[in-house]
C-alpha positions as CSV (number, residue, x, y, z in Angstrom):
1,X,0.0,0.0,0.0
2,X,1.3,3.5,-0.8
3,X,1.9,6.0,2.0
4,X,2.9,9.6,1.9
5,X,6.1,10.2,3.9
6,X,6.8,13.6,5.4
7,X,10.5,13.9,5.8
8,X,11.1,17.5,6.8
9,X,9.5,21.0,7.1
10,X,11.0,24.4,6.3
11,X,8.4,27.0,7.0
12,X,9.1,30.5,5.6
13,X,8.3,33.5,7.7
14,X,6.8,36.5,5.9
15,X,6.1,39.2,8.5
16,X,3.4,37.8,10.8
17,X,2.4,35.1,8.3
18,X,3.9,31.8,7.2
19,X,4.4,29.6,4.1
20,X,4.2,26.0,5.4
21,X,6.7,24.3,3.1
22,X,7.2,20.5,3.7
23,X,9.4,17.8,2.1
24,X,7.5,14.7,1.3
25,X,7.2,11.8,-1.2
26,X,5.3,8.6,-2.0
27,X,6.6,5.4,-0.4
28,X,6.2,3.7,-3.8
29,X,8.0,6.3,-6.0
30,X,11.8,6.6,-6.5
31,X,14.2,8.9,-8.3
32,X,17.8,8.4,-9.4
33,X,20.7,10.4,-8.0
34,X,23.7,11.8,-9.8
35,X,25.4,8.5,-9.5
36,X,22.5,6.5,-11.0
37,X,21.5,5.1,-7.6
38,X,17.8,4.6,-6.8
39,X,16.7,7.0,-4.0
40,X,13.2,7.7,-2.5
41,X,11.2,10.4,-4.1
42,X,11.4,13.7,-2.3
43,X,10.1,17.2,-3.1
44,X,9.0,20.4,-1.4
45,X,5.5,21.9,-1.6
46,X,3.1,24.0,0.5
47,X,0.6,22.4,2.9
48,X,-2.5,24.1,1.7
49,X,-5.3,21.5,1.6
50,X,-8.7,23.2,2.0
51,X,-6.9,26.5,1.0
52,X,-6.4,25.6,-2.6
53,X,-4.0,28.0,-4.4
54,X,-3.0,29.9,-1.2
55,X,0.6,30.1,-0.1
56,X,0.6,32.6,2.8
57,X,-1.3,31.8,6.1
58,X,-1.8,33.3,9.5
59,X,-1.1,31.4,12.6
60,X,-4.8,30.6,13.0
61,X,-5.0,29.3,9.5
62,X,-2.0,27.1,10.1
63,X,-3.9,25.7,13.1
64,X,-6.8,24.9,10.8
65,X,-4.6,23.2,8.3
66,X,-2.9,21.2,11.1
67,X,-6.4,20.0,12.3
68,X,-7.4,18.9,8.8
69,X,-4.2,16.9,8.2
70,X,-4.3,15.4,11.7
71,X,-7.9,14.2,11.0
72,X,-6.7,12.7,7.7
73,X,-3.9,11.0,9.6
74,X,-6.4,9.6,12.2
75,X,-8.6,8.2,9.4
76,X,-5.8,6.6,7.6
77,X,-3.1,5.7,10.1
78,X,-0.7,4.0,7.7
79,X,-1.3,6.4,4.8
80,X,0.7,9.3,6.3
81,X,4.1,8.5,7.8
82,X,7.2,10.2,9.3
83,X,9.6,7.7,7.8
84,X,9.4,4.5,5.8
85,X,9.2,2.5,8.9
86,X,7.2,4.7,11.3
87,X,3.8,6.3,11.3
88,X,2.8,9.5,13.1
89,X,1.1,8.8,16.4
90,X,-2.2,10.2,17.5
91,X,-2.0,14.0,17.4
92,X,1.6,13.9,16.4
93,X,1.2,15.0,12.8
94,X,-0.9,18.0,13.8
95,X,1.7,19.0,16.4
96,X,4.5,18.5,13.8
97,X,2.8,21.0,11.5
98,X,2.1,23.6,14.3
99,X,5.8,23.4,15.5
100,X,6.9,24.4,12.0
101,X,6.0,28.0,12.9
102,X,8.5,27.9,15.8
103,X,11.3,27.0,13.4
104,X,10.2,29.3,10.5
105,X,12.9,31.5,8.9
106,X,12.9,34.3,6.3
107,X,14.0,33.9,2.7
108,X,17.1,35.9,3.6
109,X,18.0,33.5,6.5
110,X,17.6,30.5,4.3
111,X,19.7,32.0,1.7
112,X,22.5,32.8,4.2
113,X,22.8,29.1,4.8
114,X,23.2,28.2,1.2
115,X,19.6,27.5,0.3
116,X,17.6,28.9,-2.7
117,X,13.9,29.6,-2.4
118,X,11.9,29.3,-5.6
119,X,8.3,29.9,-6.7
120,X,7.4,27.0,-8.9
121,X,4.9,27.8,-11.7
122,X,3.2,24.6,-13.0
123,X,3.4,25.4,-16.7
124,X,3.2,22.8,-19.5
125,X,5.3,21.0,-20.7
126,X,8.0,22.2,-18.3
127,X,7.6,23.7,-14.9
128,X,9.2,27.1,-14.3
129,X,11.3,27.8,-11.2
130,X,11.4,31.5,-10.3
131,X,14.3,32.2,-7.9
132,X,13.7,34.8,-5.1
133,X,16.4,36.1,-2.9
134,X,14.5,38.4,-0.6
135,X,11.1,38.5,1.2
136,X,10.2,41.4,-1.0
137,X,10.9,39.6,-4.2
138,X,9.0,36.6,-2.9
139,X,5.9,38.7,-2.3
140,X,6.3,40.4,-5.7
141,X,6.5,37.0,-7.5
142,X,3.5,35.7,-5.6
143,X,1.6,38.8,-6.7
144,X,2.7,38.5,-10.3
145,X,1.6,34.9,-10.5
146,X,-1.6,35.3,-8.6
147,X,-4.3,33.0,-10.1
148,X,-1.7,30.7,-11.7
149,X,-1.0,27.1,-10.4
150,X,2.1,27.7,-8.2
151,X,3.8,26.5,-5.1
152,X,6.8,27.7,-3.0
153,X,9.7,25.4,-2.8
154,X,13.5,25.1,-2.7
155,X,15.9,24.6,-5.6
156,X,17.2,21.4,-4.0
157,X,14.3,19.1,-4.1
158,X,15.7,16.8,-1.4
159,X,17.3,18.8,1.4
160,X,17.6,22.2,3.1
161,X,20.2,23.5,5.4
162,X,18.2,24.8,8.3
163,X,19.3,28.2,9.8
164,X,19.9,28.1,13.6
165,X,16.8,28.5,15.7
166,X,17.2,31.4,18.1
167,X,15.3,31.5,21.4
168,X,12.8,34.4,21.6
169,X,14.6,35.9,24.6
170,X,18.0,35.8,22.9
171,X,16.6,37.7,19.9
172,X,15.1,40.3,22.1
173,X,18.3,40.7,24.1
174,X,20.4,41.2,21.0
175,X,17.9,43.7,19.5
176,X,18.1,45.7,22.8
177,X,21.9,45.8,22.8
178,X,23.6,48.9,21.5
179,X,26.5,46.8,20.4
180,X,27.5,43.1,20.2
181,X,30.2,40.8,18.8
182,X,30.3,38.4,15.9
183,X,32.9,35.9,14.5
184,X,34.2,36.6,11.0
185,X,36.4,34.5,8.8
186,X,37.4,34.6,5.1
187,X,34.4,32.4,4.5
188,X,32.0,34.9,6.0
189,X,30.2,35.5,9.3
190,X,29.8,32.5,11.6
191,X,26.3,31.1,11.7
192,X,26.5,27.7,13.5
193,X,28.4,24.5,13.7
194,X,27.4,20.8,13.8
195,X,29.6,17.8,14.7
196,X,30.9,17.8,11.1
197,X,30.3,21.1,9.5
198,X,30.5,24.9,9.9
199,X,28.0,27.3,8.3
200,X,28.9,30.8,7.3
201,X,26.8,33.8,6.0
202,X,28.6,35.2,3.0
203,X,26.2,37.7,1.5
204,X,24.4,39.3,4.4
205,X,25.3,41.8,7.0
206,X,26.2,40.9,10.6
207,X,22.9,42.3,11.8
208,X,21.0,39.3,10.1
209,X,19.2,37.0,12.6
210,X,21.1,33.9,11.3
211,X,24.5,35.3,12.3
212,X,25.6,34.1,15.7
213,X,25.9,37.1,18.1
214,X,27.6,37.4,21.5
215,X,26.9,40.0,24.1
216,X,30.5,40.5,25.1
217,X,33.9,40.0,23.6
218,X,34.7,37.7,26.5
219,X,31.8,35.5,25.5
220,X,32.9,35.3,21.9
221,X,36.4,34.4,22.9
222,X,35.2,31.8,25.3
223,X,33.2,30.2,22.4
224,X,36.3,30.1,20.3
225,X,38.3,28.6,23.1
226,X,35.7,25.9,23.8
227,X,35.7,25.0,20.1
228,X,39.4,25.5,19.4
229,X,40.0,21.9,18.2
230,X,37.0,22.0,15.8
231,X,38.0,25.5,14.5
232,X,41.7,24.7,14.1
233,X,41.7,25.3,10.4
234,X,39.6,28.5,10.4
235,X,41.1,31.9,11.1
236,X,38.4,33.7,13.1
237,X,38.4,37.4,14.1
238,X,36.1,38.8,16.7
239,X,34.3,41.9,15.3
240,X,32.6,44.6,17.4
241,X,29.3,45.6,15.8
242,X,27.1,48.5,16.5
243,X,23.4,47.6,16.5
244,X,23.0,49.6,13.3
245,X,25.3,47.2,11.6
246,X,28.6,49.2,11.6
247,X,31.9,47.7,12.6
248,X,33.6,49.5,15.5
């Protein structure tokens, strides 16, 4: 029996509204990668069932969408899955959708981590991908294509590098500071690290939300010291930034 597998979510924040973009694919469909190997089908699209043709939603509308999809999950427990071997539990799919708003990011923040947001226009015989680099350009393109069959997606059908999620209090504290500190290297401003990789922001200012900020120079230096082994091949400099974006 075929199931729809929901692998990931990457909600886009547009002011006080959201575009609920998710990565999914049929359990019975497969693609081929660059090496000719068979891989599960994956693609990004907007969760907009019952809001056909809409891309932007308020928090309350996302709540309604989550309720509809959760009801569908309850009615067909094996038809909606979180992995090839695991179904969503009771209430889990709805919560998964709602939590997408907590990890939503702007077009600019996704771009800073190497992702490309696109508006897909379902034209025949070939779909058109319209690249957008800013929130303003995204809104302009949605307005231009209003009434056409479209969806919001990412250039890479399979994966997205997620920007770091900031706690609300941290964001407020940094916005209240008259100055703060960031880490800069030849690769750009430091964003985050994992156990295997370091992310940099190359084309945005240090004021961007995705750039890691420190309240004091001492805190920035402590972070470098704590991660000295991992950062051994990166020449970081600590930069002192005014909240307006200028380097001191």
